[in-house]
N, C-alpha and C positions, 0 to 999 in steps of 0.2 A: 400102408395099411404092413404092405408089404417088403417093411424093414425085417421082417419071423424068415429066421437062415431056411426054414421047414417053411417055405409061405407059396400056393402053385401060382406058378403066371397065369395069365385070367384065359380063358375058354376061347372067348369071341377074342381076338386080331382082325388089327386092319388088315393084314393079310391074306388069314382067315376066309375074311367077307371075298376080295379079291379071290381068294383061291371059290367060293362055294359063286360069285359072279361068272366067272371063268367057266365053270362045267353047268352052268343052267340054264345060260346064251343058250347056246345052239337048241337047243329043250322048247325056249319060246321058240324063239323063230321057228322051229320046225313041224311046232302044233297050234300054231297061229294060218292055219293051210290060205285064209280069204285074203290073207296079204302077196301068196303067189302063186297064188289058182289062177294067169290067165296066161297066151300065150306072147304074147306079145313086152316085152322087146324081146328078142330072136337073135343067136349068138350062135352064127355060123350055121345057122341052117338049123339050131336048137330050141322049142322051144321055152320060154322064161319058167317054165315051172319045172324043169327039167337039171336046168344047167345051175338053177340055184340052190336047188337041192344037193346035186353035185359038189357046189361051190363050199356048202355051208361044209361039204366030209374035211377041205382041208382047211376051213375056218377051224372046223370044233376037233381038228389033230394036235393044231399049233396053240388052242384054250387051254387045250388037255394037259400039251408039254409045259406049259406056263405051272397051268397049277402045281403039274407034278414037283415042277422045279422051284416054289415059295414054300411044297407044303417039304421039300427037304433041306429049305434054311431056316424051316418054324419048326422041326422037330427037332434038327442039331440044335436051334440056341434055347430051347427050352433040356435038353441037354447040358448046354452048359458048352459049348462046341461053340470051333468058331462061323462063322455065318461069312459062307467065302461066296 
């Protein structure tokens, strides 16, 4: 169906699904408060409730970076450039 030269690439691609999962995961993890609303296990004296959220700051940063790189590759591929 996309054999025509002017056909648009599909809107939903595996890369875009991974991007969406990378960006949604922190929201799901942090909005589900009952999963981490506890004191134990402590880490260097810090209750779980606090260090779990701080850990997600780092995880969110990594996931956002991954999503950005995937988005850049997807955009390059859509424009016909090289995907490095």
